[in-house]
Residue, then its C-alpha position, 0 to 999 in steps of 0.5 A: m696200127t691205127t687206120i691213119d698210120e696204115i694209110a700213110e704206110l701204104r701210100a709210102e710203099l706205093h710211092h717209094t718202092h718197087l712192088t710186084a704187080e700182085e703186091r701193088r694191086d693188093a696195096e692199092t686195094r687195101l688203101a682204097d678200102l681204108l680211105r672209103d672206110r675213113d670217108a664213111t666214118f667222117s661223113d657219119d661224124e659230120l651228120h651227127d655234129s650237124a644234127n647236134r648243132a641243129a638240136e641246140e638251136 
């Protein structure tokens, strides 16, 4: 499963189902980890793109 698919699945589970407190906590933690990793990857990609554009100028 891709990260984006897992993020979407966790969001749907948190929104549409009745989870136990432990299941909800686990799902929220996993979702937060995935979003943090995605945002870090996006930021790294932005930095590389900016550096490449600057080098081309």
